[in-house]
C-alpha distance (Angstrom), angle and dihedral (degrees) to the residues before:
residue distance angle dihedral
M1 . . .
S2 3.79 . .
N3 3.72 125.8 .
Q4 3.80 91.7 -137.8
Q5 3.74 122.6 112.2
P6 3.77 115.0 -123.0
S7 3.79 111.6 -99.9
G8 3.75 92.8 -153.9
Y9 3.81 145.3 -26.1
D10 3.83 126.4 -102.8
P11 3.85 105.4 -110.3
Q12 3.90 91.4 -141.7
T13 3.77 102.6 48.3
G14 3.74 102.9 14.8
A15 3.79 91.2 -130.3
P16 3.88 116.8 144.3
I17 3.76 118.1 -100.0
Y18 3.88 114.9 -140.5
G19 3.75 127.3 -165.3
Q20 3.79 102.2 24.0
P21 3.76 119.5 104.7
A22 3.80 115.9 -109.1
Q23 3.75 114.2 -104.7
P24 3.89 110.9 -106.1
Q25 3.80 112.0 -113.6
A26 3.77 113.7 -108.3
W27 3.79 108.7 -123.3
P28 3.84 115.9 -147.2
K29 3.78 116.9 -104.3
P30 3.79 113.3 -105.6
E31 3.76 117.6 -109.2
S32 3.81 114.1 -95.2
Q33 3.81 122.2 -130.8
L34 3.82 93.6 -148.5
P35 3.90 94.3 95.3
L36 3.85 91.4 50.5
I37 3.87 90.9 48.3
A38 3.82 88.7 48.8
L39 3.82 92.1 52.6
I40 3.75 96.6 44.3
G41 3.71 93.5 40.8
A42 3.67 93.0 55.0
F43 3.78 91.5 67.9
F44 3.67 97.6 49.7
V45 3.84 106.3 29.6
P46 3.91 108.8 10.9
L47 3.72 93.3 -161.2
V48 3.80 90.7 61.0
G49 3.83 89.1 55.4
I50 3.79 91.7 51.5
I51 3.82 98.1 46.8
V52 3.84 97.5 40.5
G53 3.77 90.1 43.1
H54 3.74 93.0 55.3
I55 3.88 90.3 45.1
A56 3.80 92.0 52.4
L57 3.70 94.2 47.5
G58 3.73 92.3 49.3
Q59 3.84 93.5 50.4
M60 3.84 87.0 48.7
R61 3.73 90.6 52.8
R62 3.82 92.3 50.4
G63 3.83 91.2 45.7
Q64 3.77 96.3 -115.7
I65 3.82 93.1 124.1
P66 3.82 129.7 23.5
S67 3.66 116.0 -93.8
S68 3.83 95.6 -138.3
N69 3.76 90.2 111.5
Q70 3.76 100.4 44.1
G71 3.77 91.9 122.0
M72 3.86 90.6 57.1
A73 3.71 90.0 50.7
M74 3.75 93.7 48.0
A75 3.82 92.1 46.9
G76 3.80 90.8 52.8
M77 3.73 92.0 49.8
I78 3.74 94.4 47.2
L79 3.87 94.8 45.6
G80 3.84 87.1 49.8
Y81 3.71 89.7 57.3
V82 3.73 92.5 43.6
F83 3.69 95.6 49.4
S84 3.89 92.3 44.0
A85 3.84 89.5 52.4
L86 3.80 90.6 49.0
T87 3.81 91.1 47.9
V88 3.83 91.4 53.4
I89 3.82 90.3 45.2
F90 3.83 91.2 51.4
I91 3.85 92.7 47.1
V92 3.86 90.9 49.8
A93 3.82 93.5 47.9
Y94 3.71 91.0 45.7
I95 3.82 92.6 54.2
A96 3.76 91.6 43.4
I97 3.83 91.8 52.0
F98 3.76 94.1 49.7
A99 3.76 93.3 43.6
E100 3.83 91.8 51.8
A101 3.88 90.9 45.4
F102 3.83 95.1 52.1
S103 3.78 95.4 38.3
S104 3.85 95.4 53.7
G105 3.79 98.0 52.8
Y106 3.71 103.2 -96.7
G107 3.77 92.5 111.5
Y108 3.79 127.5 79.7
D109 3.85 119.2 -38.3
Y110 3.74 114.2 -127.2
């Protein structure tokens, strides 16, 4: 009998396996902060939510970060697009209202 400790067990027979190195234990990947940054950034600077959301989803797709917060990254990206669109609509409406007000004689009299 050998004085070695078994490095594992055969899954079919349950017999100990000697002489092979034990498999290293796979550690879970740490959670990434990118989905949270995308969500919070979408409220303050919508472009941050869009860009960081796309980066986070791409890294999840490639397996570089865990996909446990995929919904948060999607929400940040979608909110970024929505807030950007609302900002553009607001600016266009603001310009149109002032252009109409000054062209119809409600502005200053010269």
